[in-house]
N, C-alpha and C positions, 0 to 999 in steps of 0.2 A: 264904127260897127254898123254893119248892114243887116237889117232884119227883113226877112222874106215872109210874106203872108201866104199861108196855104188856105185854099178853099176847102171847107169841110164838106164831105159827101155823106148824106144820111143813108143808113142801111138799117133794115129790120131783120130780126130772126124770129122764126116761129117753128117750133119742133125741130130745130136743127137746120131748117131750110133758110137760106139767105134770100131776102126779098129786097129788091132794089127800090129806090125812091121813084115812084111813078109820077109824082106831082111836086117837083122841086119848088119850094116856096110856099107850099100849102101847109095848113096847120095839121097837127097830129090826128085830129078827128077825121079830117078829109082823107088822109092817107089810110087810116083804119077802115073807113067805109070802102075804099078801093080794094084793099087787101082782103076784106071779108067777103067780097064777091067770089074770090077763089077759095078761101078757107073760112067757112062760115063761123067757126068758133072764135075767130078774131073779133067778131062784133061785140063780144062780152068779155074779151080778154083784158087783163091789166097791162099797161105799157110801162116797162121798166127802162130807165135810162134818162138821159143819154150817158153812155160811157164813151170815152174818147180813146181811140186806138189809131195812132198815126194820124192820117188825114180823114178818118171816118168818125162820124157821130153815130154810135150804135144804139139802137133801141131793140128791146126784146119783148115780144108778146108772151105773157104767161097766163095760164088759166087761173081764174079766181077760185080760191078754195071756198067750199060751202058745206052746209050741213043738210043732209037729206032726211026727211022724215018728220 
């Protein structure tokens, strides 16, 4: 039996927008800082994942729920 190894590609989603991995090999906080330069709410977002879909390691930024007032 021959086993082939697939390299996983990290991707992120924010509000339905697919964001590519800008810094392969960087930790999740470094990637968050990079993405938050374009989408400022990401700086306080929760990171869900990884979920695995084919050869992709998928992370999703979601807004943290809070109580106002």
